[in-house]
C-alpha positions in Angstrom: 10.0 -23.7 9.0 7.1 -24.6 11.2 3.8 -22.9 11.2 4.0 -22.0 14.9 1.9 -19.0 16.2 3.7 -15.7 16.0 2.6 -13.0 18.5 1.9 -9.6 16.8 0.4 -7.7 19.8 -0.8 -8.1 23.4 -3.9 -6.7 25.1 -2.8 -4.3 27.8 -6.1 -3.1 29.1 -9.6 -1.7 28.3 -10.3 1.5 26.5 -13.6 3.1 27.3 -16.8 1.3 28.2 -17.9 -0.4 24.9 -15.3 -3.2 24.9 -12.4 -1.7 23.0 -8.9 -2.7 24.1 -5.5 -1.1 24.2 -2.8 -3.0 22.4 1.0 -3.1 22.7 2.2 -3.8 19.1 5.0 -6.1 18.2 4.2 -5.7 14.5 6.0 -2.8 12.7 2.8 -0.7 12.6 -1.0 -0.8 12.8 -1.2 -1.8 9.1 0.8 -5.0 9.9 -1.8 -6.0 12.4 -4.8 -4.8 10.4 -3.8 -7.2 7.6 -5.1 -10.1 9.7 -8.8 -10.4 10.4 -8.6 -13.0 13.1 -6.2 -14.0 15.8 -5.6 -16.9 18.1 -6.9 -19.6 15.7 -10.1 -17.6 15.0 -11.0 -17.0 18.7 -10.8 -13.2 18.2 -12.3 -11.4 15.1 -11.0 -7.9 14.5 -13.8 -5.4 13.8 -11.7 -2.1 13.9 -8.2 -1.0 14.6 -6.7 2.5 14.9 -3.5 4.0 16.3 -3.7 5.0 19.9 -1.0 6.2 22.3 2.1 4.2 21.9 0.2 1.3 20.4 -3.3 0.8 19.0 -7.0 0.6 20.0 -8.9 -2.4 18.8 -12.4 -3.7 18.8 -13.1 -7.4 18.6 -16.5 -9.0 17.9 -16.2 -11.3 20.9 -15.5 -8.4 23.4 -18.7 -6.4 24.0 -18.1 -4.4 27.2 -15.5 -3.0 29.6 -15.6 -6.1 31.9 -14.9 -8.3 28.9 -12.1 -6.1 27.8 -10.5 -6.0 31.3 -10.7 -9.8 31.4 -8.6 -10.0 28.2 -5.6 -8.1 29.7 -2.4 -10.0 29.0 -3.9 -11.9 26.0 -1.4 -12.3 23.2 -2.7 -11.9 19.7 -1.1 -14.4 17.4 -1.3 -15.6 13.8 0.3 -18.7 12.1 3.8 -18.0 10.7 2.5 -18.8 7.2 0.1 -15.8 7.4 3.0 -13.3 7.6 4.1 -11.7 4.3 7.2 -12.9 2.5 10.4 -11.1 3.4 12.7 -9.1 1.1 16.4 -9.9 1.1 18.1 -8.8 4.3 14.8 -8.7 6.2 13.9 -11.1 9.0 11.2 -11.8 11.6 12.4 -11.7 15.2 10.6 -15.0 15.9 12.8 -16.7 13.2 16.0 -15.5 14.9 15.3 -16.1 18.5 16.5 -19.6 19.4 19.2 -19.7 16.7 22.7 -20.7 17.8 25.5 -18.1 17.8 28.8 -19.2 16.5 32.2 -17.5 16.2 34.1 -17.2 12.9 35.5 -20.7 13.4 32.0 -22.2 13.8 32.3 -22.8 17.6 29.0 -22.3 19.4 29.3 -19.4 21.8 25.6 -19.1 22.8 22.0 -18.8 21.6 19.9 -15.8 20.7 17.3 -15.4 23.5 15.9 -11.9 22.7 16.0 -9.0 20.2 15.6 -5.5 21.4 15.5 -2.1 19.6 16.4 0.9 21.7 16.2 3.3 18.7 19.5 2.8 17.0 18.8 -0.6 15.4 18.3 -4.2 16.6 20.4 -5.6 19.4 20.5 -9.3 20.1 20.8 -10.8 23.5 23.0 -13.9 23.5 22.9 -16.5 26.3 26.3 -18.2 26.7 26.6 -21.9 27.8 27.4 -20.8 31.4 24.0 -19.0 31.6 25.5 -15.5 31.4 23.9 -13.1 28.9 25.4 -10.4 26.7 24.1 -8.0 24.1 25.5 -6.9 20.7 24.4 -5.0 17.7 22.6 -7.1 15.2 24.3 -5.8 12.1 27.5 -6.5 10.2 30.4 -6.8 11.1 29.2 -7.7 14.7 26.6 -10.3 13.6 25.7 -11.9 10.3 22.4 -13.8 10.0 22.7 -17.1 8.1 19.8 -19.5 7.5 20.4 -21.7 10.5 22.7 -19.6 12.8 24.1 -16.2 13.6 27.8 -15.7 13.1 29.1 -13.2 15.6 32.3 -11.4 16.3 32.4 -12.0 20.1 34.5 -8.9 20.5 31.2 -6.9 20.2 29.5 -8.8 23.0 29.0 -6.6 26.0 
């Protein structure tokens, strides 16, 4: 596994006039983000973080006013993959699944995972087929089984 950067949140705008920013979280919760003191190879140092709206409100040492906060809109906050906590059996990081090949029960490649969504009833993978068409399916057994280097899918579940 490489130590590529993993995006945990993105700055979506300013909050107030003192340099705080609003975040859209990709981590499970605020605590998952708070565990890291710095982001983007140390370019942003977290001073405070609290829940806010549908995401979080953060203050970084390097952002001191509203103009600076507005200028950061769209900035992704990332950490090295090695900085993430170890996983329990049956758990996975979305970043580790995206890009994996999808194969049927016979091992024939039917596509590649290009996205993972959750609309409230569990994770759904988006699979891009070799012809460029995309389909979605539940990311749970029996529809899809995660193996170390691929996802085995029952293509009857692809919609």
